DRENGU-673249 format. One record per residue: residue in one letter; chain; z, y, x of N, C-alpha, C, O in turn. Coordinates in steps of 0.2 Angstrom, whole numbers, padded with zeros to 4 digits, always signed. Atoms other than C-alpha are relative to their C-alpha. Example, Ala and Ser with C-alpha at 12.3 -4.5 7.8 and 13.67 -1.06 7.14 Angstrom:
2
type  mol  n.pz  n.py  n.px  ca.pz  ca.py  ca.px  c.pz  c.py  c.px  o.pz  o.py  o.px
A  A  +0000  -0006  +0004  +0039  -0022  +0062  +0000  +0006  +0004  +0003  +0005  +0009 .
S  A  -0001  -0006  -0004  +0036  -0005  +0068  +0003  +0005  -0004  +0004  +0011  -0001 .
END
This chain:
153
type  mol  n.pz  n.py  n.px  ca.pz  ca.py  ca.px  c.pz  c.py  c.px  o.pz  o.py  o.px
M  A  +0007  -0002  +0003  -0115  +0581  -0925  -0005  +0001  +0006  -0011  -0001  +0004 .
I  A  +0005  -0001  -0006  -0123  +0586  -0908  -0003  -0007  +0002  -0009  -0007  +0003 .
D  A  +0002  +0006  -0002  -0124  +0568  -0903  -0005  -0004  -0005  -0010  -0006  -0003 .
E  A  +0005  +0003  +0006  -0132  +0562  -0920  -0006  +0004  +0000  -0012  +0001  +0000 .
S  A  +0006  -0004  +0000  -0144  +0576  -0919  -0004  -0001  +0006  -0011  -0002  +0006 .
L  A  +0003  +0001  -0006  -0148  +0573  -0901  -0004  -0007  +0000  -0009  -0008  +0002 .
D  A  +0003  +0007  +0001  -0151  +0554  -0905  -0007  +0000  -0004  -0012  -0003  -0002 .
A  A  +0006  +0000  +0004  -0163  +0558  -0919  -0006  +0004  +0003  -0011  +0002  +0002 .
I  A  +0005  -0004  -0004  -0172  +0572  -0909  -0004  -0005  +0005  -0010  -0005  +0005 .
M  A  +0003  +0004  -0005  -0175  +0560  -0895  -0004  -0006  -0003  -0009  -0008  +0000 .
H  A  +0004  +0005  +0004  -0181  +0546  -0907  -0007  +0003  -0001  -0012  -0001  +0000 .
V  A  +0007  -0003  +0001  -0195  +0558  -0912  -0004  +0002  +0006  -0010  +0000  +0007 .
M  A  +0003  -0003  -0006  -0198  +0566  -0895  -0004  -0006  +0003  -0009  -0005  +0006 .
E  A  +0003  +0005  -0004  -0202  +0549  -0887  -0006  -0003  -0003  -0010  -0005  +0000 .
Q  A  +0006  +0003  +0003  -0215  +0545  -0900  -0006  +0006  +0000  -0012  +0005  +0000 .
A  A  +0005  -0006  +0002  -0223  +0563  -0903  -0004  +0003  +0005  -0009  +0005  +0004 .
F  A  +0004  -0004  -0005  -0228  +0570  -0887  -0004  -0004  +0005  -0001  -0009  +0008 .
D  A  +0004  +0004  -0005  -0242  +0564  -0876  +0002  +0001  +0007  +0002  +0007  +0009 .
P  A  -0003  -0002  -0006  -0235  +0562  -0859  -0006  +0003  +0005  -0004  +0006  +0010 .
A  A  +0005  -0003  -0004  -0252  +0568  -0852  +0001  +0007  +0001  -0001  +0010  +0006 .
Y  A  -0001  -0007  +0000  -0247  +0586  -0856  +0007  +0002  +0003  +0008  +0008  +0004 .
G  A  -0006  -0002  -0002  -0229  +0586  -0850  +0004  +0005  -0004  +0008  +0009  -0002 .
E  A  -0003  -0005  +0004  -0223  +0595  -0865  +0007  -0002  -0003  +0011  +0002  -0005 .
A  A  -0007  +0003  +0002  -0208  +0583  -0870  +0006  +0002  +0004  +0005  +0003  +0010 .
W  A  -0006  -0002  -0004  -0191  +0588  -0865  +0004  -0007  +0001  +0003  -0012  -0003 .
N  A  -0004  +0006  -0001  -0179  +0575  -0858  +0007  +0001  -0004  +0008  +0006  -0007 .
R  A  -0006  -0001  +0004  -0162  +0571  -0866  +0005  +0005  +0002  +0008  +0008  -0002 .
R  A  -0005  -0005  -0002  -0152  +0582  -0855  -0002  +0007  -0002  +0002  +0011  -0003 .
Q  A  +0002  -0007  +0002  -0163  +0597  -0858  +0002  +0001  -0008  +0004  +0007  -0009 .
V  A  -0002  -0001  +0007  -0161  +0595  -0877  +0007  +0000  -0001  +0009  +0005  -0005 .
G  A  -0007  +0000  +0001  -0143  +0591  -0876  +0003  +0007  +0003  +0008  +0010  -0001 .
D  A  -0002  -0007  -0003  -0140  +0607  -0865  -0002  +0005  -0005  +0003  +0010  -0006 .
A  A  +0002  -0005  +0005  -0150  +0617  -0877  +0005  +0000  -0006  +0007  +0005  -0009 .
L  A  -0004  +0000  +0006  -0140  +0611  -0892  +0007  +0002  +0001  +0011  +0004  -0004 .
M  A  -0007  -0002  -0002  -0123  +0615  -0883  +0000  +0008  -0001  +0006  +0011  -0001 .
L  A  +0000  -0007  +0001  -0128  +0634  -0884  +0001  +0002  -0007  -0003  -0001  -0011 .
P  A  -0001  -0003  +0007  -0122  +0644  -0899  -0006  +0003  -0003  -0006  +0003  -0009 .
N  A  +0006  -0003  +0003  -0139  +0652  -0902  -0006  -0005  -0001  -0011  -0003  -0002 .
T  A  +0005  +0005  +0001  -0149  +0636  -0902  +0002  -0005  -0006  +0007  -0007  -0007 .
H  A  -0001  +0003  +0007  -0152  +0627  -0919  -0005  -0006  +0000  -0010  -0005  +0003 .
C  A  +0005  +0005  +0002  -0161  +0611  -0925  +0000  -0001  -0007  +0005  +0000  -0011 .
V  A  +0001  +0002  +0007  -0168  +0605  -0941  -0003  -0007  +0002  -0008  -0008  +0005 .
V  A  +0002  +0007  -0001  -0170  +0586  -0942  -0002  -0003  -0007  +0003  -0002  -0012 .
V  A  +0002  +0003  +0006  -0179  +0578  -0957  -0002  -0007  +0000  -0005  -0010  +0005 .
G  A  +0003  +0007  +0001  -0183  +0561  -0964  -0007  +0000  -0003  -0010  +0006  -0004 .
A  A  +0007  +0000  +0002  -0200  +0555  -0970  -0001  +0003  -0007  -0006  +0006  -0009 .
E  A  +0000  -0003  +0006  -0196  +0560  -0988  +0005  +0006  -0001  +0010  +0006  +0002 .
P  A  -0005  -0006  +0001  -0188  +0577  -0994  +0007  -0002  -0001  +0012  +0001  +0001 .
A  A  -0007  +0002  +0002  -0173  +0568  -1002  +0003  -0006  +0004  +0009  -0008  +0003 .
S  A  -0003  +0006  -0004  -0171  +0554  -0989  +0005  +0002  +0005  +0004  +0006  +0010 .
P  A  -0006  -0002  -0005  -0154  +0555  -0980  -0002  -0004  +0007  -0005  -0009  +0007 .
L  A  +0001  +0003  -0007  -0154  +0552  -0961  +0007  -0004  +0001  +0012  -0001  +0003 .
R  A  -0006  +0004  -0001  -0142  +0537  -0959  +0001  -0002  +0007  +0006  -0003  +0010 .
E  A  +0000  +0002  -0008  -0147  +0533  -0941  -0006  +0004  +0003  -0010  +0006  -0001 .
P  A  +0005  -0004  -0003  -0158  +0541  -0928  -0007  -0002  -0002  -0012  +0002  -0002 .
G  A  +0007  +0002  +0001  -0173  +0530  -0932  -0002  +0002  -0007  -0008  +0001  -0008 .
D  A  +0003  -0003  +0007  -0174  +0538  -0950  -0003  +0006  +0001  -0006  +0009  -0003 .
A  A  +0003  -0006  -0001  -0179  +0554  -0942  -0008  +0000  +0000  -0011  -0004  +0004 .
A  A  +0007  -0001  +0000  -0197  +0559  -0945  -0003  +0006  +0004  -0009  +0006  +0006 .
G  A  +0002  -0006  -0003  -0198  +0576  -0937  +0006  +0004  +0002  +0012  +0003  -0001 .
F  A  -0006  -0005  -0002  -0187  +0590  -0929  -0003  +0006  +0002  -0009  +0007  +0004 .
A  A  +0002  -0007  -0003  -0188  +0608  -0925  +0006  +0002  +0004  +0012  +0001  +0002 .
L  A  -0005  -0003  -0004  -0178  +0616  -0911  -0001  +0007  +0001  -0007  +0009  +0003 .
L  A  +0001  -0007  +0000  -0175  +0635  -0912  +0005  +0003  +0004  +0011  +0001  +0005 .
R  A  -0005  -0004  -0003  -0167  +0648  -0902  +0000  +0007  -0003  -0005  +0010  -0004 .
H  A  -0001  -0006  +0003  -0160  +0664  -0909  +0002  +0006  +0005  +0007  +0004  +0009 .
A  A  -0002  -0005  -0004  -0158  +0681  -0900  -0002  +0007  -0004  -0007  +0008  -0006 .
A  A  +0000  -0006  +0003  -0155  +0698  -0908  -0004  -0001  -0007  -0001  -0005  -0011 .
D  A  +0004  +0001  +0007  -0168  +0699  -0923  -0006  -0004  +0001  -0011  -0004  -0003 .
E  A  +0006  +0004  -0001  -0180  +0686  -0916  +0003  -0007  +0001  +0008  -0009  +0002 .
E  A  -0001  +0007  +0000  -0181  +0667  -0917  -0006  -0003  +0004  -0012  -0001  +0003 .
E  A  +0005  +0004  -0004  -0191  +0656  -0905  +0000  -0007  -0002  +0005  -0011  -0002 .
L  A  +0001  +0007  +0002  -0198  +0639  -0911  -0001  -0003  +0007  -0007  -0003  +0010 .
L  A  +0001  +0003  -0006  -0195  +0630  -0895  -0004  -0007  +0000  -0008  -0008  +0004 .
L  A  +0003  +0006  +0001  -0201  +0613  -0901  +0000  -0002  -0007  +0004  +0000  -0011 .
L  A  +0001  +0002  +0007  -0208  +0606  -0917  -0004  -0007  +0001  -0009  -0007  +0004 .
A  A  +0003  +0007  +0000  -0212  +0587  -0918  +0000  -0004  -0006  +0005  -0004  -0009 .
V  A  +0000  +0005  +0005  -0217  +0574  -0930  -0002  -0006  +0003  -0007  -0007  +0006 .
S  A  +0002  +0006  -0002  -0218  +0556  -0927  -0007  -0002  -0002  -0009  +0000  -0008 .
P  A  +0007  +0001  +0002  -0236  +0550  -0927  -0001  -0004  -0007  -0005  -0002  -0010 .
Q  A  +0001  +0004  +0007  -0233  +0538  -0942  +0001  +0004  -0006  +0000  +0002  -0011 .
H  A  -0002  -0004  +0005  -0227  +0552  -0952  -0004  +0007  -0001  -0003  +0011  -0005 .
R  A  +0004  -0006  +0000  -0240  +0565  -0948  -0005  +0000  -0006  -0007  -0005  -0009 .
R  A  +0004  -0002  +0006  -0251  +0573  -0962  +0003  -0003  -0007  -0001  -0005  -0011 .
R  A  -0003  +0002  +0006  -0238  +0569  -0975  +0005  +0006  -0002  +0009  +0004  -0006 .
G  A  -0004  -0005  +0002  -0230  +0586  -0976  +0007  +0001  +0004  +0010  +0006  +0002 .
V  A  -0006  +0000  -0003  -0216  +0583  -0964  +0000  +0007  +0005  +0005  +0010  +0005 .
G  A  +0001  -0006  -0004  -0222  +0597  -0952  +0001  +0007  -0004  +0004  +0011  -0002 .
R  A  -0001  -0005  +0005  -0223  +0609  -0967  +0007  +0001  -0002  +0010  +0007  -0002 .
R  A  -0008  +0000  +0002  -0205  +0605  -0972  +0004  +0003  +0005  +0008  +0007  +0004 .
L  A  -0004  -0003  -0006  -0199  +0608  -0955  -0001  +0007  +0001  +0004  +0011  +0002 .
L  A  +0002  -0007  -0001  -0208  +0625  -0953  +0003  +0004  -0006  +0006  +0009  -0004 .
V  A  -0003  -0004  +0005  -0202  +0631  -0970  +0008  +0000  +0001  +0010  +0006  +0000 .
Q  A  -0007  +0000  -0001  -0184  +0626  -0966  +0002  +0004  +0006  +0007  +0008  +0006 .
A  A  -0001  -0004  -0006  -0185  +0634  -0949  +0000  +0007  -0002  +0004  +0011  +0001 .
M  A  +0001  -0007  +0001  -0191  +0650  -0956  +0006  +0002  -0005  +0008  +0008  -0004 .
L  A  -0005  -0002  +0004  -0178  +0650  -0970  +0007  +0001  +0004  +0010  +0006  +0003 .
D  A  -0006  -0001  -0004  -0164  +0647  -0957  +0000  +0006  +0004  +0005  +0009  +0005 .
A  A  +0001  -0006  -0004  -0171  +0660  -0946  +0002  +0007  -0003  +0005  +0011  -0001 .
R  A  -0001  -0006  +0005  -0171  +0673  -0960  +0008  +0001  -0001  +0011  +0006  -0001 .
A  A  -0007  +0000  +0002  -0153  +0668  -0964  +0004  +0002  +0006  +0010  +0005  +0005 .
R  A  -0003  -0002  -0006  -0148  +0671  -0946  -0002  +0007  +0002  +0001  +0010  +0007 .
G  A  +0001  -0007  -0001  -0155  +0689  -0947  -0007  +0001  +0004  -0008  +0007  +0006 .
S  A  +0006  -0001  -0004  -0172  +0686  -0938  -0005  +0003  -0004  -0006  +0001  -0010 .
A  A  +0005  -0003  +0003  -0186  +0697  -0942  -0007  -0003  +0002  -0012  -0002  -0001 .
Y  A  +0006  +0003  -0003  -0199  +0688  -0931  +0001  -0007  +0002  +0007  -0009  +0004 .
L  A  +0000  +0007  -0002  -0203  +0670  -0927  -0005  -0001  +0005  -0011  +0000  +0004 .
F  A  +0005  +0001  -0006  -0212  +0666  -0910  +0000  -0007  +0001  +0004  -0011  +0000 .
L  A  +0001  +0007  -0003  -0219  +0650  -0903  -0005  +0000  +0005  -0010  +0005  +0005 .
E  A  +0005  +0001  -0006  -0229  +0645  -0888  -0002  -0007  +0000  +0002  -0012  -0001 .
M  A  +0002  +0006  +0000  -0240  +0630  -0888  -0006  -0001  +0005  -0009  +0004  +0007 .
R  A  +0006  +0002  -0004  -0254  +0621  -0878  -0006  +0002  -0004  -0007  +0000  -0010 .
D  A  +0006  -0002  +0003  -0271  +0628  -0881  -0004  -0007  -0002  -0004  -0012  +0001 .
G  A  +0003  +0006  +0002  -0280  +0615  -0892  +0005  -0005  -0004  +0003  -0010  -0006 .
N  A  -0005  +0004  +0004  -0264  +0608  -0900  -0002  +0000  -0007  -0003  +0005  -0010 .
P  A  +0002  +0001  +0007  -0269  +0601  -0917  +0005  +0003  -0005  +0003  +0005  -0011 .
A  A  -0004  -0003  +0005  -0254  +0609  -0925  -0001  +0007  -0001  +0002  +0011  -0005 .
E  A  +0002  -0007  +0001  -0262  +0626  -0923  -0002  +0002  -0007  +0000  +0007  -0010 .
F  A  +0003  -0001  +0007  -0270  +0624  -0940  +0006  +0001  -0005  +0006  +0006  -0009 .
L  A  -0006  -0001  +0004  -0252  +0623  -0948  +0003  +0007  +0001  +0005  +0010  -0004 .
Y  A  -0003  -0006  -0001  -0245  +0638  -0939  -0005  +0006  -0003  -0002  +0011  -0006 .
R  A  +0005  -0005  +0003  -0261  +0648  -0944  +0001  +0000  -0008  +0001  +0006  -0011 .
E  A  -0001  +0001  +0007  -0259  +0642  -0962  +0006  +0004  -0002  +0006  +0007  -0008 .
F  A  -0006  -0003  +0002  -0241  +0649  -0962  +0000  +0008  +0002  +0005  +0011  +0001 .
G  A  +0000  -0007  -0001  -0247  +0666  -0956  +0001  +0002  +0007  +0002  +0008  +0009 .
F  A  -0001  -0002  -0007  -0244  +0665  -0937  -0006  +0003  +0003  -0012  +0000  +0001 .
E  A  +0005  -0003  -0003  -0255  +0676  -0927  +0000  +0000  +0008  +0006  +0000  +0010 .
Q  A  +0000  +0000  -0007  -0260  +0674  -0909  +0002  +0007  +0003  -0001  +0012  +0001 .
I  A  -0001  -0007  -0003  -0252  +0688  -0898  +0000  -0001  +0008  +0001  +0004  +0011 .
G  A  +0000  +0000  -0008  -0254  +0681  -0880  -0003  -0007  +0002  -0004  -0011  -0002 .
R  A  +0003  +0006  -0003  -0261  +0668  -0868  +0003  +0000  +0007  +0003  +0005  +0010 .
R  A  -0002  +0001  -0007  -0254  +0661  -0852  -0005  -0005  +0003  -0005  -0011  +0002 .
P  A  +0005  +0005  -0003  -0269  +0654  -0842  +0003  -0005  +0005  +0008  -0004  +0009 .
G  A  -0002  +0006  -0004  -0266  +0637  -0834  +0007  -0002  +0000  +0010  -0004  +0005 .
Y  A  -0007  +0001  +0001  -0248  +0636  -0840  +0002  -0007  +0000  +0007  -0009  +0004 .
Y  A  -0002  +0007  +0000  -0248  +0617  -0843  -0004  -0003  +0005  -0011  -0003  +0005 .
R  A  +0004  +0003  -0005  -0253  +0608  -0828  +0000  -0008  +0000  -0002  -0011  +0005 .
G  A  -0001  +0007  +0000  -0249  +0590  -0833  -0006  -0004  -0003  -0007  -0010  -0002 .
A  A  +0006  +0003  +0003  -0266  +0587  -0841  -0005  -0003  +0006  -0005  +0000  +0011 .
A  A  +0004  +0003  -0005  -0278  +0575  -0832  -0006  +0004  +0001  -0009  +0004  +0006 .
D  A  +0006  -0004  +0000  -0292  +0587  -0836  +0001  +0007  +0004  -0004  +0011  +0004 .
G  A  -0001  -0006  -0004  -0284  +0601  -0826  +0005  +0004  -0005  +0007  +0002  -0010 .
P  A  -0005  -0005  +0003  -0273  +0616  -0831  -0003  +0002  -0007  -0009  +0003  -0009 .
I  A  +0001  -0002  +0007  -0272  +0621  -0850  +0004  +0006  -0001  +0010  +0007  +0001 .
D  A  -0003  -0006  +0001  -0268  +0638  -0856  +0006  -0001  -0006  +0005  -0006  -0010 .
A  A  -0005  +0000  +0006  -0252  +0641  -0867  -0002  +0006  -0004  -0004  +0012  -0002 .
V  A  +0002  -0006  +0004  -0255  +0652  -0882  +0006  +0002  -0004  +0010  -0003  -0006 .
T  A  -0006  -0003  +0004  -0241  +0663  -0890  -0002  +0002  -0007  -0007  +0006  -0008 .
F  A  +0001  -0003  +0007  -0240  +0666  -0909  +0006  +0003  -0002  +0012  +0002  +0000 .
A  A  -0006  -0004  +0003  -0229  +0677  -0919  -0001  +0000  -0008  -0007  +0000  -0010 .
K  A  +0000  -0001  +0008  -0225  +0679  -0938  +0006  +0004  -0001  +0012  +0003  +0001 .
R  A  -0005  -0004  +0003  -0215  +0692  -0946  +0003  -0004  -0006  -0001  -0006  -0010 .
L  A  -0004  +0004  +0006  -0202  +0684  -0958  +0001  +0004  -0006  +0004  +0001  -0011 .
END
């Protein structure tokens, strides 16, 4: 199951993250994370009822880490051709349901300032709780802040 999830995640990862920002993880990083008992993933197809028969069927994924009564959304990505079709919303809803089922009271995430996904997180009630100046250094225009968000589940 880990290999199938890893293949699907990497299929989306390679398309979804702009290399200019250095946000994407490599296969080993994702694989190592999935080996940990407190790390979980959600992988979805383009349509709610569409089964994932092969990695190329994946439209998006979420990678989460659970500790105590908290959950951290490590990565959430949707392939460019599937954006603005509800895939990100489905991933976030499922991630929150799964986090609650694991006993989490809070969901945290950190993202690059200016990330277009911010509207989605705010729509779901996430509130900014912190900022790390100059955290992302891969951008051609210079360092970009990381912004931390939280939501009570």
